[in-house]
C-alpha positions as CSV (number, residue, x, y, z in Angstrom):
1,M,166.2,58.2,13.3
2,A,166.8,56.2,16.4
3,F,166.9,57.6,19.8
4,S,170.2,56.9,22.2
5,E,169.2,55.9,25.7
6,D,170.8,59.1,26.9
7,Q,168.3,61.0,24.4
8,I,165.5,59.1,25.8
9,N,166.2,60.1,29.0
10,R,167.2,63.8,28.1
11,Y,163.8,64.5,25.9
12,A,161.6,62.1,27.8
13,R,159.0,65.3,29.0
14,H,158.5,66.1,25.5
15,I,158.0,62.3,24.2
16,L,155.0,62.1,26.1
17,L,153.6,65.1,25.5
18,D,150.4,65.1,23.0
19,G,151.4,66.5,19.8
20,V,155.4,66.5,20.0
21,G,156.1,63.1,20.5
22,G,158.9,61.0,19.1
23,V,157.9,62.6,16.4
24,G,158.2,65.9,17.0
25,Q,161.5,65.4,19.1
26,Q,163.1,64.2,16.0
27,K,161.8,67.2,14.1
28,L,164.1,69.5,16.7
29,L,167.1,67.4,16.5
30,Q,166.7,68.1,12.7
31,S,166.2,71.5,12.9
32,R,168.3,74.6,12.3
33,V,167.7,77.9,13.9
34,L,169.5,81.2,13.8
35,V,169.5,83.3,16.6
36,V,170.1,87.0,16.2
37,G,172.2,88.7,19.3
38,A,173.7,86.4,22.3
39,G,172.0,89.5,24.6
40,G,169.1,89.6,27.0
41,L,166.8,88.0,25.1
42,G,169.1,86.1,23.1
43,S,170.5,84.3,26.2
44,P,167.4,82.7,27.2
45,V,166.2,81.7,23.6
46,L,169.7,79.6,23.1
47,M,169.6,77.9,26.4
48,Y,165.8,76.8,25.9
49,L,166.1,75.7,22.7
50,A,169.5,74.2,22.8
51,A,167.8,72.3,26.5
52,A,165.1,71.7,24.3
53,G,167.3,69.6,21.7
54,V,167.0,71.9,18.5
55,G,169.7,70.5,16.4
56,T,171.7,73.3,15.0
57,L,172.1,76.7,16.4
58,G,173.9,79.9,15.0
59,I,174.5,83.0,17.0
60,V,175.2,86.1,15.3
61,D,176.7,88.8,17.5
62,D,180.1,90.6,17.0
63,D,180.0,91.9,20.7
64,V,182.3,91.1,23.8
65,V,180.9,90.1,27.1
66,D,180.9,93.4,29.1
67,L,180.0,93.2,33.0
68,S,177.2,95.4,32.4
69,N,175.7,92.7,30.7
70,L,175.9,89.7,33.4
71,Q,172.3,91.4,35.4
72,R,170.1,89.7,32.5
73,Q,172.2,88.1,29.7
74,I,172.4,84.7,31.8
75,V,174.2,82.9,29.0
76,H,177.4,84.6,30.2
77,S,179.2,84.1,33.5
78,T,181.4,86.4,35.2
79,A,184.3,84.4,33.7
80,S,183.7,85.5,30.1
81,V,184.0,89.0,31.0
82,G,185.8,90.3,27.7
83,T,185.2,87.0,25.4
84,A,183.2,87.1,22.2
85,K,179.3,86.8,23.0
86,V,179.2,83.9,20.3
87,E,182.1,82.0,22.0
88,S,181.0,82.5,25.6
89,A,177.6,81.2,24.6
90,K,178.6,78.0,22.4
91,K,180.6,77.0,25.9
92,T,177.3,77.3,28.2
93,L,175.4,75.7,25.0
94,A,177.7,72.9,25.3
95,A,177.8,72.3,28.8
96,I,173.8,72.1,28.5
97,N,173.2,69.8,25.6
98,P,176.1,68.2,23.3
99,D,173.4,66.9,21.5
100,V,173.3,70.5,19.6
101,T,175.8,71.8,16.9
102,V,176.5,75.0,17.8
103,I,177.7,77.9,14.8
104,P,179.3,81.0,16.3
105,H,178.9,84.3,13.5
106,Q,181.0,86.5,15.0
107,E,180.1,89.6,13.3
108,R,177.4,92.1,12.4
109,L,174.3,91.1,10.8
110,T,175.1,93.5,7.5
111,A,173.1,94.0,4.1
112,E,176.1,92.1,2.3
113,N,175.8,89.1,4.7
114,A,171.9,88.6,5.9
115,L,170.5,86.5,3.0
116,D,173.6,84.0,3.1
117,L,173.3,83.6,6.6
118,I,169.8,82.8,7.0
119,S,169.4,81.0,4.1
120,G,170.9,78.1,5.9
121,Y,168.4,77.8,8.5
122,D,164.5,77.2,9.1
123,I,163.5,79.7,11.4
124,V,165.4,83.1,12.6
125,A,164.8,84.3,16.3
126,D,165.6,88.1,16.5
127,G,167.0,89.4,20.0
128,S,168.9,92.1,18.4
129,D,168.3,95.5,20.7
130,N,168.0,98.3,17.9
131,F,165.2,99.4,14.6
132,A,168.1,99.1,12.4
133,T,168.6,95.3,12.8
134,R,165.0,94.3,13.2
135,F,164.3,96.2,9.8
136,L,167.1,94.1,8.3
137,V,166.0,90.9,9.8
138,N,162.5,91.4,8.8
139,D,163.5,92.7,5.0
140,A,166.1,89.7,4.7
141,C,163.4,86.8,6.2
142,Y,160.8,87.8,4.2
143,L,163.0,87.8,0.9
144,A,164.3,84.5,1.5
145,K,160.7,83.1,2.7
146,K,161.8,82.1,6.5
147,T,159.8,82.4,9.5
148,L,160.7,85.4,11.7
149,V,160.1,85.0,15.5
150,S,160.9,88.6,17.0
151,A,160.7,90.2,20.9
152,A,161.8,93.6,22.1
153,I,162.0,94.7,25.4
154,L,162.5,97.8,27.3
155,R,162.2,99.0,31.1
156,F,159.1,96.6,32.3
157,D,157.2,96.5,29.1
158,A,158.2,93.4,26.2
159,Q,156.7,92.9,23.4
160,L,156.4,89.6,21.2
161,Y,155.6,88.8,17.1
162,T,155.9,86.1,14.2
163,F,156.0,87.1,10.7
164,K,155.8,84.7,7.8
165,A,154.1,87.1,5.4
166,F,155.5,85.4,2.3
167,E,153.0,82.1,3.4
168,E,150.3,82.3,1.5
169,S,146.8,80.8,2.3
170,E,143.2,80.6,1.4
171,T,142.9,84.1,3.2
172,G,146.0,85.7,1.8
173,H,149.1,86.0,3.8
174,G,150.1,87.6,7.4
175,P,151.7,90.8,8.0
176,C,155.3,91.7,8.4
177,Y,156.9,94.0,11.0
178,R,156.7,96.7,8.6
179,C,153.1,96.2,8.2
180,I,152.8,97.3,12.1
181,F,156.3,99.7,12.1
182,P,156.4,101.1,8.3
183,E,159.2,103.1,9.5
184,A,161.8,103.3,12.3
185,P,161.1,106.3,14.9
186,P,163.2,109.7,14.8
187,E,166.6,109.0,16.4
188,G,166.3,109.5,20.1
189,Q,162.9,109.8,20.2
190,I,162.9,106.1,21.8
191,P,166.0,105.5,24.3
192,T,167.9,101.9,24.5
193,C,168.1,99.4,26.9
194,A,171.8,101.0,27.8
195,E,170.2,104.3,28.1
196,A,166.4,103.6,30.1
197,G,167.5,100.7,31.7
198,V,166.2,97.2,31.7
199,L,164.3,95.0,34.4
200,G,166.9,91.6,34.1
201,A,164.2,89.0,34.9
202,L,161.4,90.3,32.1
203,C,164.5,89.7,29.8
204,G,164.1,86.1,30.9
205,M,160.3,85.7,30.5
206,A,160.4,87.6,26.6
207,G,163.1,85.2,25.9
208,S,161.4,82.2,27.0
209,L,158.2,83.0,25.1
210,Q,160.1,83.4,22.0
211,A,161.6,79.9,22.5
212,T,158.2,78.6,23.0
213,E,156.9,80.2,19.2
214,V,160.4,79.2,17.7
215,L,159.9,75.3,18.8
216,K,155.8,75.5,18.0
217,E,156.8,76.6,14.6
218,L,159.5,73.9,14.1
219,I,156.9,71.4,15.0
220,G,154.2,72.8,13.9
221,L,152.3,72.5,17.0
222,G,149.2,74.6,18.3
223,E,148.1,78.5,17.0
224,S,150.8,80.5,15.6
225,M,151.1,84.2,16.6
226,S,151.3,85.2,12.7
227,G,148.8,88.4,12.5
228,S,149.3,88.5,16.2
229,L,151.1,91.2,18.3
230,M,151.4,90.2,21.9
231,I,152.0,93.2,24.6
232,Y,153.4,92.8,28.3
233,D,153.0,95.5,31.2
234,G,155.3,94.0,34.0
235,L,154.1,96.6,36.2
236,A,150.8,95.6,36.0
237,T,150.9,91.9,35.3
238,T,148.9,92.0,32.0
239,F,149.3,90.5,28.5
240,R,147.3,92.0,25.5
241,K,147.4,90.1,21.9
242,I,146.4,91.6,19.2
243,S,145.8,91.1,16.1
244,V,147.3,93.0,13.3
245,K,146.3,92.5,9.6
246,P,148.8,92.7,6.5
247,D,149.2,96.6,5.3
248,P,148.6,96.7,1.5
249,G,150.8,99.5,1.1
250,C,153.7,97.9,3.5
251,R,156.7,98.9,1.2
252,L,158.0,94.8,1.5
253,C,154.8,92.6,1.5
254,G,151.7,95.6,0.0
255,D,150.6,95.0,-3.3
256,N,153.1,97.5,-5.0
257,P,156.5,96.6,-3.1
258,E,159.4,99.1,-2.7
259,I,161.8,96.9,-1.7
260,T,162.8,94.0,-3.7
261,D,166.6,93.8,-2.0
262,L,168.4,94.7,0.9
263,S,169.9,97.8,-0.9
264,I,168.2,100.4,1.1
265,H,170.0,99.0,4.1
266,Q,173.5,99.1,3.0
267,A,176.0,102.2,4.3
268,G,174.7,105.8,2.8
269,A,171.1,104.4,1.8
270,S,168.2,106.0,2.7
271,D,166.3,105.7,6.0
272,Q,164.4,102.5,6.8
């Protein structure tokens, strides 16, 4: 794959980087990433992946832009209020980089469509804001054998993880989301951003870190965050990186898995 003159200029700072270069940039241009949610996390993830030249970006979101979103969801503008988020994001990404193909999926991720959607992409970046979707994305990515880069934010705090428990090595496999959080907390125990608030700039920081991990995974650069959990305390300005091991009793990736499909996520099914 030969670069055009415009592409050489656009991606010059990547091409100059040891470990990226022309080969790495070609990998990005040929890559496909699905971003779940075009909100506070999905906005910076999408914008930085588009700017980096990730060739195909899929966006899953069934919501429309609301004025209250604009404090943190920077992929949208005031003029986009009332517009479907996937279409608003597509317009912004096209303005950032016409090299990128944006595929809007204006629907909610469900047990019925998750595997079909995820199977068409190389990596999934989860920017969802609820536990039900996080568990669904985790389970679907494991079953589809797709790397998942996930982040979560609330108030002044953020968490970041990379999961690829399906990938075996000489030392075994890494953890999945369920290894860290076996079950969703009782409803109402942990407030949502809509209930407790979130510092807008924190979303940009966490989303930028998430995009960085996606780019590393696509290129095969540096050390994967698989097996680690990063916690950021925005008020104390501290990062903690915690080693996380797979749980042999995990219902999904453990020694005797109970979850072998997505039926537990279907309407009326038991708790996650």
